[in-house]
N, C-alpha and C positions, 0 to 999 in steps of 0.2 A: 521493358520496364522500366516503371518513371519511378521518382521519389520526390514523396512533396515534407517540405519542415516548415516546422511551426517556432514560434515560441524563440526565434533569433538560431535557430537549425537544432535547437537543445530536445527539440522530436522530431522525427523522422519516419514517415510512412511510404511501403509503396507492397504494390500489389505484382504476387508472380506472375509469370509470363501464361501458366492457365488459369490465373486469372481466382483460384480457389484460395488462398492461402493469402490470407497480407499480413505485413510485421509490423510493428509500432516498436520503436524503436526509442528511449530513453537517450538522450545525449549529452549527457552534461555531465561525463568521466571525471573531470577533477574537483567535479561537489559529489563524489559516488552517488553521482545519479537522482539529488536530493532533487527537491518538486520546488517549482514556486507556486503563484496561483497562476502568473502567466502560461506557465507548461502542463497545470491540470488543465489548464483554457485547451490548451492543443491538443493533452490526449485526449481529452472530449470531445473534441472538430471530427476529430480524426478514426474514433469509432463510432462517432453516428453516421461518417462516411463508410465507413467499412458498411453500418447498417444496415442503409437503405441499400449500397449493394448488390443486387441479387447476385448475382456471381461467386460474391465473398460466400466461404460459409463457416471459413477458420479464423484467427485473430492472433497473433501469435508477435506476446508481447513481452519482450528482452530491455537488458540492456548495456550497453558501449563498456566497451573495457573489459569487461567481466565481474563486472559489478552490476544486479539487479536494481536494487534502488533504496536511498536508506530516507527515505519519506523524505515528507514535510522540511522544509529548508530551515534551518531551524539557528541559520546566520542571523533571521532578520524574523522573529516571528510574531512583530507587531506589523510588520507591514504586507500581512496576509490580510491586515482589517483596515488596511487606508494609508496612505504613503502623510496624511495628518498624525494621526496618532505618532506613527514610527520616526518621524521628523525630531517628535518633541519629547519624546520618549513618557508617552501617555499612554495611561491603559484608555482600549476601548470602553467604550457605553457598554450596557450589560443589551441594547436593542440589536449594538451592532455587530457584536459578539453573536446574538443569537443570526441573523440575516447575514453571515458569511457560513457560519457555521451553519447552517443550512444550506446553505450551496455547496460546501462543499461536501455534505454530508448523503444529497441528491449526486455530486460523482460514485459515489463508492457502489448505493447502492443500483444506479445505473447498469456499473461495471458487473454485479453480484446478479441481476438478472435480465442481463444480455443476449440479443437471438440468436448470435453466432458462437459458435464453439470456441471455448476460449484458452491456450496454448498458455504456459510461464516457463520462458525459459532463468533459473535463478539461482546464479552464483556470485563468489563474494559477500553482499552484505543484502538483507532482507531484513530492513525494521521498519516499525508504523509503519507509514501508508503501505511503505512497500512490503512487509511482511504483510498489511489485512488485503494487496494486491496478491501478491500468492497465493492463497489463503483464497479467496473470492474467485478463483480460477477455476475451469474445469479443469483441468489438467495442468498439473504442474513437475516440472520434472528441477530437484536440484539438488544439488554437486554438494555432495557428507559434507564439507566441510566452510557450505555457509553461516554462516552468523542471523541470527533470526531470532527479531522477539519487543515488544514495546517499552525500549527504552523512555520511553517518554515520561515512565509511569512513578518513575523515579521523581521528576518536578513539577508532575500533574495530579497524582494520582490515579487509580486507576481503575478512573471510570467519564471513559477516553471516546466514547460509544462504537459501536462496532460492536457490545456485550452480547449482541446474540449469537453471531456470529462465531465468535470467538469461543463460546461454550457448545455452539452446534458442531465446530470445526476438529476443535483443539479435548475437546468433553471439559465438563467441570473442574476434574484437579491437575492439571495441565496448564490450562486456562485463568485457574484462581493462582498457578503457583507462579505464572509468566508476569497477569499481573498485580501481584501483589509483589513480588520484588523488586521488576519491572531488568530478571536476569535476559543476559542475553546468551540463547546456548547454538554450538552445532547442532545444525540439520540430521548428520549420521547417528547421532543420536537419540534420535526419535523415529527414526525408518522401519523401528517392529511396531509405531501405533497407524500406520499409515496412513498418518497426518497428508504426504502427498502423496501424488503418482506413483513417480520414482525416482528414487537416490540414487544417485550413478556419480564415480569420480570425476572430477574437476574437468579433467579435459578431455568429456564425454558430454556434456550437455547442447551444448551445444544441436550436436545430431543425435543427440535419444531425443530432444525439443521436436524437431522439423520430423525428426521418425513418429512419436503422436499426433504432429499438426499435419501429417499425409493421411495418418491411418484416417483419421477424425476428417480430411479432405473426401475421402474418398464415397461416407455416407451421403443418402441421398437430403440432398437439402432442404427441401419442403418438410419432413421427414424429422430435422435435426431441429428447426425451430419450432416446428414444434414439439419436441421432446424439450426444447426448452423452454417453451414455456409452461408446460407439463409441469417439471423441474420445479419453475417459480413457484406454480401454486401450492404445491407439497412443501416447498422450507415456508412460504408466505406459511399456511396452517398449520406447521410443526412447530416452526420454531420463530418466524419471523415479526409475530402479529405486535403492535405498538412498534418496531424499532425502526422505521425510518421516522418518528417526531421521538425519541426516548433518546437516538443517538447523539443527532446534533446538543441535544436539551443537555442531557450528562456530557455533551464537550465544553458549551460553551458558560456553563455555571464550571464545570472544575480548570477551565483558564482562566477563574475567576477571585482562585484559590486566598485566601491568609493564611503568610507559613509564621507560627512560632521561633523565637530568637536561635533556638539549635535545629533548627531544618535547612534542609538546600534550595533556600530562592534561587534558581538557573536566572530568570530570569536579573534579578539584584546581581548576581556572577556577573554575570554577560556584559551586563554598563558597568563594573567596578572592572572587569579586569581582561575582557576579550573572552569569544564564543571557545576558541581553542582553549583558553586556559580553565575557560566555566565547567568546559565538560569536564576536563583532568579533575577539577576540586569537585565536578559531578562524580568519579569514579571513586575519589578516594573517598568523599563523606559516606560509599552508598558500600564498598566495601568490608565485609567480614569475614575473615577468616575461618578457615574449618576448618574442625575442632581435631 
């Protein structure tokens, strides 16, 4: 068994002894496995390698340190669009947003239609892009206390892209609730809805994810690939027509919002107070006491 790394060791990839199960690990625990463009590209590279590996049937996606992922690294949001804009603190052009966001959502679309079985081992936090990956996985084992949601809607609005996927996976009622409020909820509170394959105690997540990976790995490899393509065809015909364009368009336009004087502007707050304080101010602004 050999371990390969990318993005300065923040993404790790290994194939098990029998060659059937590959494990892809986000290894950035000090930042709760949030990822930047380099880490995303590292994941994409390893996923492409697994797709081309004729022996691999299952890819197990996990995060180091007991946390799945808090999604895109918001400590340097403009850094996604280029070093020059980030260094000068200016907004990237709309054409730059469209180019970068199209590449970003191409990654999610490839994962959603991935030809091998994907299993997600989810604990701690699954927020933003991490939540999307958990929802896109074929099989997802989630700790009951995992905090899930799309908090970025609180400073970008709900048009973040992947709207078709949210409605298809969560249902219209729950999708609207999470996207229109930015609520972060515990996965256990949704277990009765069947959003994930299995919700279990935190200390069982690793073993249960491995269990599901091993079950899927015993399936006929050709049959799995054929089934995955059939699944993709069904989803494209039922739910995802237009998604590949709509997702990055919504995100590119949504990241160029103008804010009213009484609205919370995360980018401005971060520039004035730093990232940690900006998150605190965000939570303070959006807190509404329950009656």
